[in-house]
C-alpha positions in Angstrom: -0.2 0.0 0.2 1.0 3.8 -0.5 2.4 5.5 2.1 2.4 9.0 1.1 -0.3 10.2 -1.2 0.4 13.7 -3.9 -2.6 15.5 -3.8 -4.1 18.0 -5.9 -1.6 21.1 -4.7 1.2 18.6 -6.1 4.5 18.0 -4.5 4.7 20.3 -1.9 7.4 20.6 1.1 4.8 18.8 3.2 4.9 15.8 0.7 8.9 15.9 0.4 9.2 15.7 3.8 6.7 12.8 4.7 8.8 10.8 1.6 12.0 11.3 3.4 10.2 10.2 6.7 9.0 7.2 5.0 12.0 6.2 3.2 14.0 6.4 6.5 11.7 4.2 7.9 11.3 1.6 5.3 13.8 2.1 2.3 11.4 1.0 -0.4 8.2 2.4 -0.5 5.0 3.9 -2.9 3.7 7.1 -3.4 0.6 7.4 -4.8 0.2 10.4 -7.1 -3.9 10.5 -7.4 -5.2 12.5 -10.2 -1.9 13.5 -12.1 -1.0 12.8 -15.7 1.5 9.9 -16.7 4.0 13.1 -17.3 3.5 14.8 -13.8 4.1 11.4 -12.0 7.7 11.1 -13.7 8.3 14.5 -12.5 7.2 14.1 -9.3 9.5 10.8 -9.5 12.3 12.7 -10.7 12.1 15.5 -8.6 11.8 13.5 -5.4 15.1 11.7 -6.2 17.2 14.6 -6.9 15.7 16.2 -3.6 16.2 13.5 -1.3 18.9 11.2 -2.7 16.2 8.4 -4.0 16.3 6.0 -7.1 13.1 5.8 -9.4 12.4 2.2 -9.3 9.2 2.4 -11.2 5.7 3.9 -12.3 2.9 1.6 -11.9 -0.5 3.2 -12.8 -0.3 6.1 -10.6 1.8 4.7 -8.4 5.8 5.6 -7.7 8.0 2.9 -6.5 11.2 4.8 -4.4 14.2 3.2 -2.9 17.1 5.2 -0.9 19.1 2.6 1.2 19.2 3.6 4.8 23.0 2.9 6.0 21.9 2.8 9.6 19.8 -0.3 9.1 22.3 -3.8 7.9 
């Protein structure tokens, strides 16, 4: 299940912060982008990857899959 949702306002600072927290906790997460076109979803994935040093794994429908290794976990 997606742990973060990108709503109508798009990729806000709060959404970015929540994605960062989720990546610290889980390493591999799903982010749902409701009501956004595929090109917008890809732009969100790129922006999140750049700003959070995360790797974009895949886009399935409107769900982004992101990964970032947590150095504190084994």
